[in-house]
N, CA, C and O atoms as a GROMACS GRO file, in nm:
protein
  392
    1MET      N    1   0.426   0.875   1.159
    1MET     CA    2   0.287   0.873   1.227
    1MET      C    3   0.283   0.834   1.354
    1MET      O    4   0.223   0.898   1.440
    2ILE      N    5   0.355   0.711   1.380
    2ILE     CA    6   0.364   0.653   1.506
    2ILE      C    7   0.435   0.740   1.612
    2ILE      O    8   0.392   0.755   1.726
    3GLU      N    9   0.544   0.795   1.566
    3GLU     CA   10   0.619   0.882   1.664
    3GLU      C   11   0.520   1.011   1.707
    3GLU      O   12   0.526   1.052   1.823
    4LYS      N   13   0.446   1.059   1.631
    4LYS     CA   14   0.348   1.148   1.654
    4LYS      C   15   0.229   1.111   1.712
    4LYS      O   16   0.142   1.198   1.720
    5GLY      N   17   0.206   0.991   1.757
    5GLY     CA   18   0.110   0.940   1.851
    5GLY      C   19  -0.006   0.827   1.792
    5GLY      O   20  -0.092   0.769   1.860
    6ALA      N   21   0.019   0.815   1.649
    6ALA     CA   22  -0.068   0.707   1.594
    6ALA      C   23  -0.081   0.579   1.667
    6ALA      O   24   0.019   0.518   1.703
    7LYS      N   25  -0.206   0.534   1.691
    7LYS     CA   26  -0.212   0.405   1.754
    7LYS      C   27  -0.280   0.301   1.659
    7LYS      O   28  -0.290   0.185   1.698
    8HIS      N   29  -0.325   0.333   1.545
    8HIS     CA   30  -0.370   0.249   1.452
    8HIS      C   31  -0.293   0.271   1.323
    8HIS      O   32  -0.259   0.385   1.291
    9LEU      N   33  -0.264   0.164   1.248
    9LEU     CA   34  -0.196   0.183   1.139
    9LEU      C   35  -0.245   0.070   1.039
    9LEU      O   36  -0.256  -0.048   1.076
   10VAL      N   37  -0.275   0.114   0.909
   10VAL     CA   38  -0.326   0.024   0.824
   10VAL      C   39  -0.225   0.021   0.687
   10VAL      O   40  -0.202   0.120   0.618
   11LEU      N   41  -0.178  -0.099   0.668
   11LEU     CA   42  -0.092  -0.125   0.561
   11LEU      C   43  -0.172  -0.194   0.441
   11LEU      O   44  -0.222  -0.306   0.453
   12LEU      N   45  -0.179  -0.123   0.335
   12LEU     CA   46  -0.263  -0.174   0.197
   12LEU      C   47  -0.146  -0.216   0.110
   12LEU      O   48  -0.046  -0.148   0.088
   13SER      N   49  -0.172  -0.344   0.062
   13SER     CA   50  -0.070  -0.379  -0.040
   13SER      C   51  -0.128  -0.495  -0.132
   13SER      O   52  -0.206  -0.576  -0.083
   14ARG      N   53  -0.092  -0.502  -0.257
   14ARG     CA   54  -0.142  -0.603  -0.341
   14ARG      C   55  -0.123  -0.744  -0.301
   14ARG      O   56  -0.202  -0.834  -0.330
   15ASN      N   57  -0.013  -0.757  -0.232
   15ASN     CA   58   0.044  -0.896  -0.156
   15ASN      C   59   0.055  -0.854  -0.016
   15ASN      O   60   0.153  -0.788   0.021
   16ALA      N   61  -0.038  -0.887   0.062
   16ALA     CA   62  -0.034  -0.859   0.211
   16ALA      C   63   0.033  -0.961   0.294
   16ALA      O   64   0.023  -0.957   0.417
   17LYS      N   65   0.100  -1.052   0.234
   17LYS     CA   66   0.186  -1.160   0.306
   17LYS      C   67   0.294  -1.093   0.371
   17LYS      O   68   0.368  -1.018   0.308
   18VAL      N   69   0.310  -1.118   0.507
   18VAL     CA   70   0.415  -1.090   0.586
   18VAL      C   71   0.509  -1.207   0.611
   18VAL      O   72   0.492  -1.276   0.712
   19SER      N   73   0.606  -1.234   0.526
   19SER     CA   74   0.690  -1.353   0.551
   19SER      C   75   0.828  -1.321   0.592
   19SER      O   76   0.885  -1.406   0.659
   20ASP      N   77   0.903  -1.195   0.558
   20ASP     CA   78   1.042  -1.196   0.599
   20ASP      C   79   1.049  -1.168   0.754
   20ASP      O   80   0.955  -1.110   0.808
   21GLN      N   81   1.154  -1.206   0.822
   21GLN     CA   82   1.171  -1.182   0.973
   21GLN      C   83   1.176  -1.046   1.022
   21GLN      O   84   1.128  -1.007   1.128
   22LYS      N   85   1.253  -0.962   0.918
   22LYS     CA   86   1.258  -0.806   0.973
   22LYS      C   87   1.132  -0.759   0.975
   22LYS      O   88   1.100  -0.695   1.075
   23THR      N   89   1.039  -0.776   0.876
   23THR     CA   90   0.911  -0.702   0.893
   23THR      C   91   0.822  -0.771   1.013
   23THR      O   92   0.743  -0.704   1.080
   24LYS      N   93   0.840  -0.891   1.031
   24LYS     CA   94   0.766  -0.963   1.169
   24LYS      C   95   0.821  -0.899   1.268
   24LYS      O   96   0.744  -0.852   1.352
   25ARG      N   97   0.948  -0.883   1.286
   25ARG     CA   98   1.023  -0.806   1.404
   25ARG      C   99   0.942  -0.660   1.438
   25ARG      O  100   0.889  -0.632   1.546
   26TRP      N  101   0.947  -0.585   1.331
   26TRP     CA  102   0.886  -0.462   1.320
   26TRP      C  103   0.752  -0.442   1.380
   26TRP      O  104   0.722  -0.358   1.466
   27LEU      N  105   0.666  -0.539   1.316
   27LEU     CA  106   0.524  -0.555   1.356
   27LEU      C  107   0.501  -0.581   1.486
   27LEU      O  108   0.407  -0.528   1.545
   28LYS      N  109   0.593  -0.677   1.550
   28LYS     CA  110   0.592  -0.709   1.667
   28LYS      C  111   0.632  -0.593   1.769
   28LYS      O  112   0.568  -0.564   1.870
   29SER      N  113   0.746  -0.533   1.727
   29SER     CA  114   0.770  -0.405   1.815
   29SER      C  115   0.665  -0.292   1.823
   29SER      O  116   0.655  -0.215   1.919
   30LEU      N  117   0.589  -0.291   1.715
   30LEU     CA  118   0.487  -0.197   1.716
   30LEU      C  119   0.368  -0.242   1.795
   30LEU      O  120   0.298  -0.157   1.850
   31ASP      N  121   0.338  -0.379   1.806
   31ASP     CA  122   0.234  -0.437   1.882
   31ASP      C  123   0.289  -0.409   2.034
   31ASP      O  124   0.206  -0.360   2.111
   32GLN      N  125   0.404  -0.432   2.078
   32GLN     CA  126   0.460  -0.401   2.210
   32GLN      C  127   0.449  -0.257   2.239
   32GLN      O  128   0.467  -0.219   2.355
   33ARG      N  129   0.419  -0.169   2.143
   33ARG     CA  130   0.398  -0.035   2.177
   33ARG      C  131   0.264   0.023   2.170
   33ARG      O  132   0.240   0.143   2.159
   34ARG      N  133   0.167  -0.086   2.178
   34ARG     CA  134   0.030  -0.094   2.162
   34ARG      C  135   0.000  -0.012   2.038
   34ARG      O  136  -0.079   0.082   2.048
   35VAL      N  137   0.043  -0.034   1.950
   35VAL     CA  138   0.002   0.017   1.802
   35VAL      C  139  -0.073  -0.102   1.722
   35VAL      O  140  -0.011  -0.203   1.687
   36LYS      N  141  -0.200  -0.084   1.697
   36LYS     CA  142  -0.269  -0.178   1.642
   36LYS      C  143  -0.241  -0.169   1.471
   36LYS      O  144  -0.277  -0.073   1.403
   37VAL      N  145  -0.179  -0.270   1.427
   37VAL     CA  146  -0.142  -0.265   1.271
   37VAL      C  147  -0.244  -0.386   1.200
   37VAL      O  148  -0.250  -0.502   1.240
   38ILE      N  149  -0.318  -0.331   1.095
   38ILE     CA  150  -0.378  -0.421   1.013
   38ILE      C  151  -0.302  -0.421   0.872
   38ILE      O  152  -0.270  -0.316   0.817
   39VAL      N  153  -0.276  -0.537   0.824
   39VAL     CA  154  -0.213  -0.557   0.701
   39VAL      C  155  -0.324  -0.624   0.598
   39VAL      O  156  -0.361  -0.741   0.618
   40GLU      N  157  -0.367  -0.560   0.508
   40GLU     CA  158  -0.466  -0.589   0.410
   40GLU      C  159  -0.435  -0.589   0.264
   40GLU      O  160  -0.375  -0.497   0.208
   41ALA      N  161  -0.480  -0.696   0.207
   41ALA     CA  162  -0.448  -0.698   0.053
   41ALA      C  163  -0.554  -0.621  -0.019
   41ALA      O  164  -0.676  -0.634  -0.012
   42CYS      N  165  -0.484  -0.544  -0.086
   42CYS     CA  166  -0.571  -0.434  -0.168
   42CYS      C  167  -0.500  -0.375  -0.274
   42CYS      O  168  -0.392  -0.329  -0.237
   43ASP      N  169  -0.528  -0.359  -0.403
   43ASP     CA  170  -0.482  -0.292  -0.511
   43ASP      C  171  -0.531  -0.138  -0.499
   43ASP      O  172  -0.650  -0.116  -0.522
   44VAL      N  173  -0.461  -0.053  -0.472
   44VAL     CA  174  -0.501   0.094  -0.448
   44VAL      C  175  -0.534   0.142  -0.574
   44VAL      O  176  -0.601   0.246  -0.579
   45SER      N  177  -0.497   0.081  -0.690
   45SER     CA  178  -0.524   0.156  -0.814
   45SER      C  179  -0.672   0.095  -0.858
   45SER      O  180  -0.723   0.140  -0.961
   46ASP      N  181  -0.736   0.003  -0.790
   46ASP     CA  182  -0.868  -0.029  -0.832
   46ASP      C  183  -0.966   0.029  -0.731
   46ASP      O  184  -0.974  -0.020  -0.618
   47ALA      N  185  -1.049   0.140  -0.774
   47ALA     CA  186  -1.125   0.225  -0.691
   47ALA      C  187  -1.225   0.121  -0.605
   47ALA      O  188  -1.239   0.128  -0.482
   48ARG      N  189  -1.287   0.032  -0.683
   48ARG     CA  190  -1.376  -0.056  -0.613
   48ARG      C  191  -1.313  -0.143  -0.487
   48ARG      O  192  -1.369  -0.155  -0.378
   49ALA      N  193  -1.185  -0.203  -0.524
   49ALA     CA  194  -1.119  -0.260  -0.432
   49ALA      C  195  -1.084  -0.186  -0.296
   49ALA      O  196  -1.100  -0.229  -0.182
   50LEU      N  197  -1.035  -0.067  -0.335
   50LEU     CA  198  -0.996   0.023  -0.232
   50LEU      C  199  -1.138   0.065  -0.147
   50LEU      O  200  -1.141   0.062  -0.024
   51ALA      N  201  -1.226   0.096  -0.209
   51ALA     CA  202  -1.372   0.136  -0.140
   51ALA      C  203  -1.398   0.010  -0.049
   51ALA      O  204  -1.417   0.027   0.071
   52ALA      N  205  -1.399  -0.116  -0.107
   52ALA     CA  206  -1.426  -0.220  -0.036
   52ALA      C  207  -1.350  -0.262   0.094
   52ALA      O  208  -1.408  -0.321   0.186
   53SER      N  209  -1.209  -0.228   0.096
   53SER     CA  210  -1.124  -0.248   0.188
   53SER      C  211  -1.155  -0.131   0.298
   53SER      O  212  -1.159  -0.162   0.417
   54LEU      N  213  -1.173  -0.017   0.261
   54LEU     CA  214  -1.194   0.104   0.349
   54LEU      C  215  -1.333   0.071   0.411
   54LEU      O  216  -1.343   0.100   0.530
   55LYS      N  217  -1.421   0.027   0.363
   55LYS     CA  218  -1.566  -0.010   0.428
   55LYS      C  219  -1.536  -0.122   0.513
   55LYS      O  220  -1.598  -0.125   0.619
   56LYS      N  221  -1.447  -0.223   0.489
   56LYS     CA  222  -1.438  -0.346   0.578
   56LYS      C  223  -1.357  -0.304   0.720
   56LYS      O  224  -1.374  -0.358   0.829
   57LEU      N  225  -1.265  -0.195   0.692
   57LEU     CA  226  -1.179  -0.140   0.791
   57LEU      C  227  -1.262  -0.058   0.897
   57LEU      O  228  -1.219  -0.045   1.011
   58GLU      N  229  -1.378  -0.007   0.859
   58GLU     CA  230  -1.438   0.104   0.929
   58GLU      C  231  -1.482   0.048   1.082
   58GLU      O  232  -1.481   0.114   1.186
   59SER      N  233  -1.516  -0.084   1.068
   59SER     CA  234  -1.556  -0.141   1.205
   59SER      C  235  -1.449  -0.175   1.291
   59SER      O  236  -1.477  -0.208   1.407
   60HIS      N  237  -1.308  -0.173   1.248
   60HIS     CA  238  -1.193  -0.200   1.312
   60HIS      C  239  -1.117  -0.102   1.378
   60HIS      O  240  -1.051  -0.120   1.480
   61ILE      N  241  -1.131   0.015   1.306
   61ILE     CA  242  -1.039   0.134   1.350
   61ILE      C  243  -1.105   0.262   1.362
   61ILE      O  244  -1.212   0.274   1.303
   62PRO      N  245  -1.065   0.350   1.422
   62PRO     CA  246  -1.127   0.496   1.426
   62PRO      C  247  -1.116   0.571   1.305
   62PRO      O  248  -1.039   0.520   1.222
   63PRO      N  249  -1.173   0.680   1.271
   63PRO     CA  250  -1.147   0.751   1.164
   63PRO      C  251  -1.001   0.777   1.108
   63PRO      O  252  -0.909   0.785   1.189
   64PHE      N  253  -0.980   0.789   0.990
   64PHE     CA  254  -0.841   0.817   0.946
   64PHE      C  255  -0.804   0.978   0.984
   64PHE      O  256  -0.882   1.073   0.978
   65LYS      N  257  -0.679   0.981   1.021
   65LYS     CA  258  -0.636   1.119   1.039
   65LYS      C  259  -0.502   1.145   0.960
   65LYS      O  260  -0.445   1.253   0.970
   66GLY      N  261  -0.460   1.058   0.892
   66GLY     CA  262  -0.360   1.088   0.815
   66GLY      C  263  -0.333   0.964   0.709
   66GLY      O  264  -0.365   0.848   0.738
   67VAL      N  265  -0.278   0.995   0.598
   67VAL     CA  266  -0.270   0.877   0.492
   67VAL      C  267  -0.138   0.919   0.422
   67VAL      O  268  -0.108   1.036   0.398
   68ILE      N  269  -0.061   0.810   0.392
   68ILE     CA  270   0.061   0.808   0.305
   68ILE      C  271   0.049   0.711   0.212
   68ILE      O  272   0.027   0.593   0.238
   69GLN      N  273   0.066   0.767   0.079
   69GLN     CA  274   0.036   0.682  -0.049
   69GLN      C  275   0.174   0.668  -0.100
   69GLN      O  276   0.241   0.764  -0.136
   70ALA      N  277   0.212   0.548  -0.101
   70ALA     CA  278   0.352   0.498  -0.142
   70ALA      C  279   0.354   0.394  -0.252
   70ALA      O  280   0.459   0.336  -0.278
   71ALA      N  281   0.241   0.369  -0.319
   71ALA     CA  282   0.240   0.282  -0.418
   71ALA      C  283   0.318   0.316  -0.557
   71ALA      O  284   0.329   0.433  -0.594
   72MET      N  285   0.360   0.229  -0.617
   72MET     CA  286   0.458   0.245  -0.745
   72MET      C  287   0.465   0.122  -0.836
   72MET      O  288   0.446   0.007  -0.799
   73VAL      N  289   0.492   0.158  -0.947
   73VAL     CA  290   0.521   0.060  -1.045
   73VAL      C  291   0.658   0.061  -1.071
   73VAL      O  292   0.706   0.174  -1.079
   74LEU      N  293   0.738  -0.036  -1.087
   74LEU     CA  294   0.881  -0.044  -1.097
   74LEU      C  295   0.897  -0.143  -1.238
   74LEU      O  296   0.867  -0.262  -1.247
   75GLN      N  297   0.943  -0.070  -1.323
   75GLN     CA  298   0.975  -0.160  -1.465
   75GLN      C  299   1.140  -0.136  -1.492
   75GLN      O  300   1.194  -0.026  -1.487
   76VAL      N  301   1.190  -0.235  -1.515
   76VAL     CA  302   1.341  -0.233  -1.539
   76VAL      C  303   1.345  -0.269  -1.691
   76VAL      O  304   1.291  -0.368  -1.739
   77SER      N  305   1.423  -0.164  -1.767
   77SER     CA  306   1.437  -0.177  -1.902
   77SER      C  307   1.576  -0.182  -1.940
   77SER      O  308   1.656  -0.113  -1.877
   78HIS      N  309   1.618  -0.263  -2.048
   78HIS     CA  310   1.766  -0.253  -2.081
   78HIS      C  311   1.771  -0.186  -2.240
   78HIS      O  312   1.871  -0.204  -2.310
   79PHE      N  313   1.676  -0.122  -2.281
   79PHE     CA  314   1.698  -0.054  -2.408
   79PHE      C  315   1.676   0.105  -2.403
   79PHE      O  316   1.618   0.161  -2.310
   80LEU      N  317   1.724   0.162  -2.503
   80LEU     CA  318   1.701   0.309  -2.491
   80LEU      C  319   1.552   0.351  -2.539
   80LEU      O  320   1.482   0.307  -2.630
   81TRP      N  321   1.528   0.457  -2.437
   81TRP     CA  322   1.378   0.498  -2.455
   81TRP      C  323   1.363   0.588  -2.570
   81TRP      O  324   1.447   0.675  -2.588
   82SER      N  325   1.267   0.574  -2.646
   82SER     CA  326   1.244   0.665  -2.758
   82SER      C  327   1.108   0.721  -2.704
   82SER      O  328   1.041   0.655  -2.625
   83SER      N  329   1.068   0.843  -2.748
   83SER     CA  330   0.939   0.901  -2.721
   83SER      C  331   0.825   0.802  -2.726
   83SER      O  332   0.740   0.795  -2.637
   84GLU      N  333   0.828   0.726  -2.834
   84GLU     CA  334   0.714   0.645  -2.873
   84GLU      C  335   0.709   0.525  -2.749
   84GLU      O  336   0.608   0.502  -2.682
   85ASN      N  337   0.824   0.464  -2.736
   85ASN     CA  338   0.839   0.372  -2.632
   85ASN      C  339   0.793   0.396  -2.510
   85ASN      O  340   0.722   0.315  -2.451
   86LEU      N  341   0.831   0.519  -2.457
   86LEU     CA  342   0.785   0.593  -2.339
   86LEU      C  343   0.652   0.600  -2.338
   86LEU      O  344   0.595   0.542  -2.245
   87ALA      N  345   0.572   0.670  -2.439
   87ALA     CA  346   0.442   0.698  -2.438
   87ALA      C  347   0.352   0.547  -2.425
   87ALA      O  348   0.248   0.542  -2.359
   88ASP      N  349   0.401   0.440  -2.488
   88ASP     CA  350   0.327   0.326  -2.475
   88ASP      C  351   0.348   0.268  -2.355
   88ASP      O  352   0.252   0.206  -2.308
   89THR      N  353   0.471   0.272  -2.276
   89THR     CA  354   0.486   0.219  -2.148
   89THR      C  355   0.400   0.290  -2.045
   89THR      O  356   0.342   0.226  -1.956
   90LEU      N  357   0.391   0.430  -2.056
   90LEU     CA  358   0.314   0.508  -1.960
   90LEU      C  359   0.163   0.471  -1.986
   90LEU      O  360   0.090   0.472  -1.887
   91ARG      N  361   0.113   0.440  -2.100
   91ARG     CA  362  -0.030   0.423  -2.131
   91ARG      C  363  -0.052   0.288  -2.057
   91ARG      O  364  -0.145   0.281  -1.977
   92ARG      N  365   0.033   0.173  -2.080
   92ARG     CA  366   0.016   0.046  -1.998
   92ARG      C  367   0.030   0.068  -1.859
   92ARG      O  368  -0.049   0.008  -1.786
   93THR      N  369   0.121   0.149  -1.803
   93THR     CA  370   0.130   0.131  -1.657
   93THR      C  371   0.005   0.206  -1.602
   93THR      O  372  -0.041   0.159  -1.498
   94PHE      N  373  -0.055   0.313  -1.653
   94PHE     CA  374  -0.145   0.398  -1.584
   94PHE      C  375  -0.280   0.364  -1.633
   94PHE      O  376  -0.374   0.402  -1.564
   95PHE      N  377  -0.304   0.298  -1.740
   95PHE     CA  378  -0.458   0.282  -1.791
   95PHE      C  379  -0.483   0.149  -1.788
   95PHE      O  380  -0.600   0.115  -1.797
   96SER      N  381  -0.379   0.044  -1.776
   96SER     CA  382  -0.422  -0.096  -1.811
   96SER      C  383  -0.518  -0.157  -1.703
   96SER      O  384  -0.585  -0.258  -1.725
   97ARG      N  385  -0.518  -0.084  -1.579
   97ARG     CA  386  -0.576  -0.157  -1.465
   97ARG      C  387  -0.734  -0.112  -1.447
   97ARG      O  388  -0.813  -0.161  -1.366
   98ARG      N  389  -0.758  -0.018  -1.532
   98ARG     CA  390  -0.908   0.055  -1.531
   98ARG      C  391  -1.005  -0.018  -1.612
   98ARG      O  392  -1.121   0.023  -1.622
   0.00000   0.00000   0.00000
């Protein structure tokens, strides 16, 4: 998006802490290119939290022209998946936060 001319970028994450040096350098390089980056804590699976974050951002950035949704749940498991276990895992993953 930046290569196509975006000058405002919002990064939403459950944990919006920027602690590693590689990410800090990347954000600084965007700042040097005059790209405004806002890093905001938000669980995008929570509709109310997302609406509140978007409302808060309205006064800081122009209207959205593009969105990339890259949220995911990663679960590592060491046992064989039975259809019963898989169904239970999917229920917990997709419906536990609502």
